RODO-2510 file (C-alpha; in nm, 4 decimals, decimal comma):
residues 398
     n   res          X          Y          Z
     1     m     1,5247     0,2128    -3,2495
     2     s     1,5152     0,5916    -3,2354
     3     i     1,8005     0,7977    -3,3764
     4     v     1,8633     1,1553    -3,2656
     5     m     1,9635     1,3677    -3,5617
     6     p     2,2158     1,6351    -3,4608
     7     h     2,1655     1,9802    -3,6086
     8     l     2,3998     2,0770    -3,8876
     9     p     2,5797     2,4105    -3,8467
    10     t     2,3875     2,7018    -3,9909
    11     g     2,4128     3,0789    -4,0036
    12     k     2,6967     3,3232    -4,0469
    13     s     2,9407     3,1412    -3,8184
    14     a     2,9239     2,8338    -4,0407
    15     a     2,9624     3,0163    -4,3719
    16     f     3,2997     2,8501    -4,4367
    17     i     3,3583     2,4844    -4,3558
    18     p     3,6886     2,3581    -4,4964
    19     n     3,6893     2,0312    -4,6862
    20     k     3,9484     1,8058    -4,8446
    21     r     3,9862     2,0502    -5,1362
    22     s     4,0662     2,3441    -4,9107
    23     n     4,4336     2,4313    -4,8906
    24     p     4,6168     2,3649    -4,5602
    25     a     4,6556     2,7355    -4,4853
    26     s     4,2820     2,8005    -4,5071
    27     k     4,2136     2,4992    -4,2836
    28     q     4,4639     2,6239    -4,0270
    29     d     4,3154     2,9717    -4,0377
    30     w     3,9650     2,8343    -3,9931
    31     l     4,0656     2,6256    -3,6924
    32     a     4,2567     2,9166    -3,5389
    33     q     3,9562     3,1486    -3,5826
    34     l     3,7165     2,8907    -3,4442
    35     l     3,9266     2,8337    -3,1326
    36     a     3,9960     3,2048    -3,0893
    37     s     3,6230     3,2665    -3,0600
    38     a     3,6455     3,0610    -2,7389
    39     d     3,9724     3,2276    -2,6273
    40     i     4,1771     2,9189    -2,7144
    41     h     4,4988     2,9676    -2,9098
    42     l     4,6862     2,7217    -3,1275
    43     n     5,0315     2,6513    -2,9857
    44     g     4,9844     2,9269    -2,7270
    45     n     5,1481     2,9495    -2,3858
    46     r     4,8409     2,9382    -2,1606
    47     a     4,7308     2,6244    -1,9775
    48     w     4,4149     2,5867    -2,1902
    49     d     4,5796     2,6419    -2,5301
    50     i     4,6064     2,3500    -2,7741
    51     h     4,9402     2,2306    -2,9111
    52     i     4,9122     2,0436    -3,2411
    53     k     5,1337     1,7352    -3,2748
    54     h     5,0009     1,5866    -3,6007
    55     p     4,9403     1,7587    -3,9374
    56     q     4,6146     1,5678    -3,9993
    57     l     4,4434     1,6834    -3,6807
    58     l     4,2071     1,9307    -3,8486
    59     k     4,1028     1,6756    -4,1101
    60     r     4,0194     1,4334    -3,8308
    61     l     3,8152     1,6916    -3,6401
    62     l     3,6172     1,7736    -3,9532
    63     s     3,5573     1,4059    -4,0238
    64     q     3,4629     1,2956    -3,6736
    65     g     3,3728     1,6018    -3,4636
    66     g     3,3879     1,5453    -3,0876
    67     l     3,4679     1,1765    -3,1302
    68     g     3,7747     1,2744    -3,3321
    69     l     3,8727     1,5309    -3,0697
    70     g     3,8856     1,2670    -2,7972
    71     e     4,0423     0,9906    -3,0028
    72     s     4,3086     1,2182    -3,1501
    73     y     4,4104     1,3174    -2,7965
    74     m     4,4333     0,9498    -2,7022
    75     d     4,6584     0,8994    -3,0060
    76     g     4,8868     1,1900    -2,9104
    77     w     4,7841     1,4184    -3,1990
    78     w     4,7447     1,7200    -2,9698
    79     d     4,8227     1,8218    -2,6151
    80     c     4,6816     2,0612    -2,3624
    81     q     4,7960     2,1220    -2,0072
    82     a     4,4450     2,1925    -1,8722
    83     i     4,1940     1,9988    -2,0830
    84     d     3,9094     2,0904    -1,8503
    85     l     3,9731     2,4644    -1,8919
    86     m     4,0023     2,4288    -2,2691
    87     l     3,6798     2,2294    -2,2982
    88     e     3,4988     2,4613    -2,0591
    89     r     3,5709     2,7461    -2,3009
    90     a     3,4800     2,5343    -2,6047
    91     i     3,1484     2,4259    -2,4525
    92     r     3,0493     2,7745    -2,3381
    93     a     3,1285     2,9094    -2,6870
    94     r     2,9215     2,6231    -2,8380
    95     l     3,2041     2,5131    -3,0655
    96     h     3,0446     2,1700    -3,0937
    97     e     2,7854     2,3251    -3,3225
    98     q     3,0646     2,4204    -3,5639
    99     l     3,2219     2,0750    -3,5500
   100     l     2,8918     1,9107    -3,6479
   101     t     2,9834     1,9279    -4,0132
   102     p     2,7976     1,7092    -4,2662
   103     r     3,0811     1,4557    -4,2566
   104     a     3,0874     1,4455    -3,8743
   105     w     2,7086     1,4114    -3,8706
   106     w     2,7307     1,1155    -4,1092
   107     e     3,0043     0,9470    -3,9039
   108     g     2,7952     0,9859    -3,5884
   109     l     2,4880     0,8474    -3,7639
   110     k     2,6787     0,5413    -3,8862
   111     d     2,8090     0,4759    -3,5353
   112     s     2,4587     0,5045    -3,3855
   113     v     2,3173     0,2318    -3,6121
   114     r     2,6233     0,0054    -3,6124
   115     p     2,5550    -0,3214    -3,4234
   116     h     2,7223    -0,3318    -3,0840
   117     a     2,8861    -0,6354    -2,9319
   118     e     2,6528    -0,8387    -2,7173
   119     t     2,6982    -0,7998    -2,3434
   120     h     2,6409    -1,0661    -2,0830
   121     p     2,2831    -1,0263    -1,9565
   122     g     2,4061    -0,9798    -1,6000
   123     r     2,6492    -0,7023    -1,6845
   124     i     2,5926    -0,3321    -1,6799
   125     v     2,7129    -0,1800    -2,0034
   126     g     2,9359     0,0922    -1,8511
   127     r     3,2616    -0,0371    -1,9965
   128     m     3,5041     0,1942    -1,8193
   129     h     3,3351     0,1437    -1,4850
   130     y     3,3374    -0,2353    -1,4832
   131     e     3,6340    -0,3527    -1,6882
   132     v     3,9075    -0,1460    -1,5243
   133     g     4,0916    -0,3187    -1,2425
   134     n     4,0513    -0,2247    -0,8780
   135     s     4,4020    -0,0745    -0,8663
   136     v     4,3042     0,2288    -1,0761
   137     y     4,0045     0,3062    -0,8557
   138     q     4,1955     0,2435    -0,5340
   139     a     4,4456     0,5051    -0,6477
   140     m     4,1714     0,7642    -0,7156
   141     f     3,9002     0,7108    -0,4561
   142     d     3,8693     0,7581    -0,0829
   143     p     3,9591     0,4568     0,1368
   144     e     3,5935     0,3441     0,1412
   145     m     3,5922     0,3261    -0,2435
   146     t     3,2979     0,5600    -0,2996
   147     h     3,2424     0,5713    -0,6754
   148     s     2,9999     0,8606    -0,7184
   149     c     2,9785     1,2368    -0,6811
   150     a     3,0820     1,3718    -0,3405
   151     y     2,8782     1,6342    -0,1567
   152     w     3,0923     1,9405    -0,0906
   153     v     2,8986     2,0896     0,1965
   154     e     3,0384     2,3903     0,3774
   155     g     3,3325     2,2751     0,5841
   156     a     3,4267     1,9756     0,3659
   157     q     3,7964     2,0157     0,2839
   158     t     3,8947     1,6696     0,1657
   159     l     3,7486     1,4092    -0,0671
   160     e     3,6982     1,1798     0,2318
   161     e     3,4936     1,4432     0,4178
   162     a     3,2830     1,5235     0,1115
   163     q     3,2085     1,1566     0,0424
   164     q     3,1046     1,0994     0,4030
   165     a     2,8770     1,4046     0,3765
   166     k     2,7124     1,2474     0,0697
   167     l     2,6588     0,9116     0,2424
   168     e     2,5198     1,0842     0,5505
   169     m     2,2801     1,2858     0,3350
   170     i     2,1477     0,9681     0,1713
   171     c     2,1009     0,7964     0,5089
   172     r     1,9036     1,0956     0,6352
   173     k     1,6873     1,1025     0,3242
   174     l     1,6155     0,7344     0,3795
   175     q     1,5424     0,8091     0,7486
   176     l     1,7142     0,4887     0,8531
   177     r     1,6480     0,3279     1,1926
   178     p     1,8204     0,0349     1,3657
   179     g     1,6960    -0,3025     1,2463
   180     m     1,5840    -0,1903     0,9007
   181     r     1,6670    -0,4003     0,5947
   182     v     1,8111    -0,2038     0,3010
   183     l     1,8743    -0,3097    -0,0588
   184     d     2,1551    -0,1378    -0,2529
   185     i     2,1170    -0,1925    -0,6296
   186     g     2,4561    -0,1457    -0,7938
   187     c     2,6461    -0,1341    -0,4658
   188     g     2,9967    -0,1067    -0,6106
   189     w     3,2520    -0,1757    -0,3381
   190     g     2,9929    -0,1245    -0,0638
   191     s     3,0813     0,2182     0,0759
   192     f     2,7183     0,3109     0,1434
   193     m     2,6473    -0,0321     0,2915
   194     r     2,9295    -0,0042     0,5429
   195     y     2,8441     0,3546     0,6360
   196     a     2,4757     0,2764     0,6922
   197     a     2,5510    -0,0384     0,8910
   198     k     2,8046     0,1349     1,1170
   199     r     2,6175     0,4610     1,1746
   200     y     2,2535     0,3528     1,1651
   201     g     2,2472    -0,0113     1,2714
   202     v     2,0800    -0,1460     0,9574
   203     t     2,1494    -0,4619     0,7585
   204     v     2,2223    -0,4159     0,3889
   205     l     2,2220    -0,6447     0,0853
   206     g     2,4130    -0,5126    -0,2150
   207     l     2,3741    -0,6276    -0,5756
   208     t     2,6723    -0,6027    -0,8100
   209     s     2,7643    -0,7328    -1,1538
   210     s     3,1396    -0,7076    -1,0942
   211     a     3,3332    -0,9967    -0,9395
   212     a     3,6297    -0,7656    -0,8720
   213     q     3,4096    -0,5201    -0,6824
   214     l     3,2491    -0,8006    -0,4845
   215     q     3,5839    -0,9473    -0,3778
   216     l     3,7317    -0,6181    -0,2565
   217     g     3,4007    -0,5069    -0,1072
   218     q     3,3776    -0,8235     0,1014
   219     e     3,7313    -0,7711     0,2268
   220     l     3,6475    -0,4161     0,3358
   221     s     3,3201    -0,5222     0,5000
   222     r     3,4314    -0,8006     0,7330
   223     s     3,2436    -0,8222     1,0638
   224     l     2,9666    -0,5884     0,9394
   225     p     2,6003    -0,6871     0,8779
   226     v     2,6291    -0,6398     0,5027
   227     q     2,6086    -0,8958     0,2242
   228     f     2,7098    -0,8832    -0,1419
   229     e     2,5373    -1,0765    -0,4186
   230     l     2,6811    -1,1178    -0,7677
   231     t     2,3713    -1,1106    -0,9844
   232     d     2,1773    -0,9519    -1,2654
   233     y     1,9512    -0,7034    -1,0877
   234     r     1,6735    -0,7862    -1,3344
   235     q     1,6635    -1,1453    -1,2096
   236     f     1,6776    -1,0635    -0,8394
   237     n     1,3766    -1,1537    -0,6213
   238     l     1,1570    -1,2411    -0,9181
   239     d     0,8932    -1,3962    -0,6965
   240     g     0,8701    -1,0757    -0,4907
   241     k     0,8864    -1,2633    -0,1592
   242     s     1,1788    -1,0627    -0,0178
   243     h     1,0867    -0,7125     0,0997
   244     f     1,3083    -0,4293     0,2189
   245     d     1,2334    -0,1206     0,4260
   246     r     1,4422     0,0965     0,1966
   247     v     1,6072     0,0718    -0,1453
   248     v     1,9002     0,2800    -0,2657
   249     s     2,0914     0,3027    -0,5942
   250     i     2,3882     0,5377    -0,6228
   251     g     2,5634     0,6050    -0,9524
   252     m     2,4513     0,2952    -1,1430
   253     f     2,1373     0,4075    -1,3231
   254     e     2,3170     0,6207    -1,5852
   255     q     2,4938     0,3070    -1,7090
   256     l     2,1813     0,1049    -1,7832
   257     g     2,0540     0,2433    -2,1122
   258     q     1,6953     0,3505    -2,1711
   259     s     1,5814     0,0019    -2,2711
   260     n     1,6489    -0,1153    -1,9131
   261     f     1,4802     0,1706    -1,7241
   262     s     1,1500    -0,0121    -1,6789
   263     a     1,3163    -0,3343    -1,5623
   264     f     1,5212    -0,1386    -1,3071
   265     f     1,2174     0,0276    -1,1514
   266     q     1,0198    -0,2979    -1,1595
   267     t     1,2973    -0,4643    -0,9586
   268     a     1,3101    -0,1785    -0,7088
   269     k     0,9337    -0,1764    -0,6601
   270     r     0,8880    -0,5507    -0,6081
   271     c     1,1633    -0,5417    -0,3443
   272     l     1,0250    -0,2443    -0,1512
   273     k     0,7611    -0,2520     0,1204
   274     d     0,4491    -0,0497     0,0459
   275     d     0,5348     0,2049     0,3155
   276     g     0,9035     0,2208     0,2272
   277     w     1,0847     0,4491    -0,0104
   278     m     1,3898     0,4717    -0,2310
   279     v     1,6766     0,7137    -0,2982
   280     l     1,8080     0,7136    -0,6543
   281     q     2,1246     0,9030    -0,7469
   282     t     2,2095     0,9305    -1,1151
   283     q     2,3876     1,1416    -1,3710
   284     g     2,1977     1,3032    -1,6550
   285     k     2,2291     1,5616    -1,9274
   286     t     2,0592     1,8909    -1,9961
   287     q     2,0611     1,9063    -2,3753
   288     q     2,0209     1,6733    -2,6682
   289     q     2,3691     1,6855    -2,8233
   290     g     2,6953     1,7717    -2,6487
   291     l     3,0482     1,8151    -2,7782
   292     l     3,1760     1,4787    -2,6515
   293     d     2,8609     1,2660    -2,6504
   294     d     2,9859     1,0375    -2,9293
   295     w     3,3213     0,9840    -2,7567
   296     d     3,1570     0,9228    -2,4195
   297     e     2,9110     0,6719    -2,5617
   298     k     3,1909     0,4828    -2,7378
   299     y     3,4410     0,4636    -2,4516
   300     i     3,2555     0,5258    -2,1237
   301     h     2,8835     0,4505    -2,1544
   302     p     2,8367     0,2327    -2,4649
   303     q     2,4708     0,1809    -2,5580
   304     s     2,3642     0,3960    -2,2617
   305     p     2,3317     0,7682    -2,3406
   306     m     2,2520     0,9679    -2,0286
   307     p     1,8882     1,0620    -1,9746
   308     k     1,7472     1,4127    -1,9519
   309     l     1,5413     1,4922    -1,6448
   310     d     1,2093     1,4665    -1,8264
   311     e     1,3082     1,1244    -1,9673
   312     l     1,4051     1,0103    -1,6189
   313     t     1,0848     1,1229    -1,4476
   314     q     0,8739     0,9783    -1,7289
   315     a     1,0347     0,6380    -1,6713
   316     i     0,9916     0,6692    -1,2938
   317     e     0,6285     0,7744    -1,2892
   318     a     0,5104     0,4466    -1,4411
   319     h     0,6225     0,2787    -1,1169
   320     f     0,6821     0,5351    -0,8405
   321     v     0,5742     0,8740    -0,7088
   322     v     0,8531     1,1342    -0,7178
   323     e     0,8662     1,2875    -0,3686
   324     d     1,1818     1,4999    -0,3977
   325     v     1,4412     1,6037    -0,6584
   326     h     1,7811     1,7420    -0,5559
   327     n     2,0396     1,8654    -0,8069
   328     f     2,4023     1,8943    -0,6932
   329     g     2,5751     1,8394    -1,0280
   330     a     2,8215     2,1249    -0,9807
   331     d     2,9812     1,9255    -0,6975
   332     h     3,0948     1,6558    -0,9404
   333     d     3,3341     1,9012    -1,1030
   334     l     3,5348     1,9233    -0,7805
   335     t     3,5032     1,5485    -0,7188
   336     l     3,6506     1,4730    -1,0617
   337     q     3,9324     1,7200    -1,0067
   338     h     4,0283     1,5336    -0,6872
   339     w     4,0099     1,1991    -0,8670
   340     h     4,2297     1,3347    -1,1460
   341     q     4,4924     1,4671    -0,9042
   342     r     4,5134     1,1296    -0,7334
   343     f     4,5288     0,9478    -1,0670
   344     e     4,8222     1,1645    -1,1798
   345     r     5,0095     1,1008    -0,8550
   346     a     4,9555     0,7274    -0,8903
   347     w     5,0423     0,7030    -1,2599
   348     p     5,4140     0,6148    -1,2093
   349     q     5,2916     0,3000    -1,0342
   350     l     4,9901     0,2354    -1,2593
   351     r     5,1951     0,2629    -1,5789
   352     r     5,3606    -0,0683    -1,4975
   353     s     5,0406    -0,2414    -1,6085
   354     n     4,8826     0,0215    -1,8391
   355     d     5,0067     0,1866    -2,1584
   356     e     5,0246     0,5518    -2,2594
   357     r     4,6997     0,5407    -2,4552
   358     f     4,5185     0,4218    -2,1431
   359     y     4,6678     0,7126    -1,9505
   360     r     4,5558     0,9644    -2,2109
   361     l     4,2070     0,8083    -2,2346
   362     w     4,1616     0,8184    -1,8574
   363     r     4,2976     1,1729    -1,8277
   364     f     4,0687     1,2930    -2,1067
   365     h     3,7712     1,1186    -1,9445
   366     l     3,8219     1,2765    -1,6013
   367     l     3,8946     1,6301    -1,7222
   368     s     3,6391     1,6417    -2,0030
   369     t     3,3705     1,5148    -1,7675
   370     a     3,4678     1,7814    -1,5140
   371     a     3,4172     2,0446    -1,7849
   372     s     3,0760     1,8971    -1,8697
   373     f     2,9587     1,9306    -1,5103
   374     r     3,1169     2,2750    -1,4678
   375     t     2,9218     2,4049    -1,7656
   376     r     2,6114     2,2157    -1,6466
   377     q     2,5794     2,0080    -1,9616
   378     k     2,5639     1,7186    -1,7172
   379     q     2,3971     1,7013    -1,3779
   380     i     2,3749     1,4837    -1,0680
   381     w     2,0228     1,4223    -0,9419
   382     q     1,9099     1,2576    -0,6214
   383     l     1,5438     1,1601    -0,6167
   384     v     1,3287     1,0268    -0,3350
   385     l     1,0668     0,7822    -0,4659
   386     s     0,7754     0,6072    -0,2967
   387     p     0,5607     0,3212    -0,4335
   388     k     0,2214     0,4813    -0,3668
   389     g     0,2934     0,8319    -0,2428
   390     m     0,3754     0,9350     0,1131
   391     h     0,0968     1,0479     0,3454
   392     k     0,2795     1,3738     0,4168
   393     v     0,5280     1,6045     0,2487
   394     f     0,8808     1,4605     0,2358
   395     r     1,1051     1,7018     0,4244
   396     r     1,4821     1,6853     0,4036
   397     t     1,6460     1,6391     0,7421
   398     y     2,0012     1,7469     0,6637
***
């Protein structure tokens, strides 16, 4: 097991770090100065200003860093009208380097080596993505239930238009033709499967680890040549006798964890014809340690920190040739904003079966993630992969 050691704050900006012996006034002054360096005010009147609701907030931030920031919001210890704008300023000003105090570093280290609960071998470890009921996602997503970054091409005005543009782009990268067989690893509710079957005349088999997704996906896909299979992708087609013209995986890979990268690409390769190719869409990160990495890995992607691009390509190149890399991470900012707006509108109905802490967790997740993509700490990559290398240059046809 490898452990990434975050850097402790150094230099002039970290000359004073309050501790439990510091008086409350000095702690408040330190926090106010730290936030002011990012143009964030305590108890100010702008949308991105923080309003403190609990006297122990600063102590918690010093003890837990970014994890404490997220959890204290979930607990109602502070409020902010526009969390994404506040975090955008905090990230750009690199405030996370100041919150990596020795205590916060130690708390993060303990969490990284603490044993995690065992997961069923057929499950993907993305807790938030697979243990939340369909009703939350139905409130947020487009009618086809597309659970990944939309593609905001020129002319796209609505979430539905942008998601269709993304699905069309993938189909064109795959260069689908009628009669082809396509495998979708981590198919979700089947939005790509239905789009490809309707528009391009292909048959699609989708693998999912979620019974709830399978049930709703089947209901949405009646009368179409698509099939869902509830299975562990690692155990699918072990004998390699079933071959597909194309393979696609959209928005699942970032939930696997590095220990499963090789198994994922082994599955994809044994299912793909020698002259076929694959489109992989995944999230990733651009730096080693971000402000909310600890919170994200505890609540959203447990045991599965997002890969950097070099880590991703290193894992790929043991199995495939990388033919094309396309980065459209900035588009996920707008996608998340649309999801958040729909979630807020639906909350009066959703609150009948969810408590206030769930609401605050989900709101923090959507808006903090939007800030991460806006500041390019996180990215969305689409890669075209071939088993042995194409005989000519892959050219995008969109």
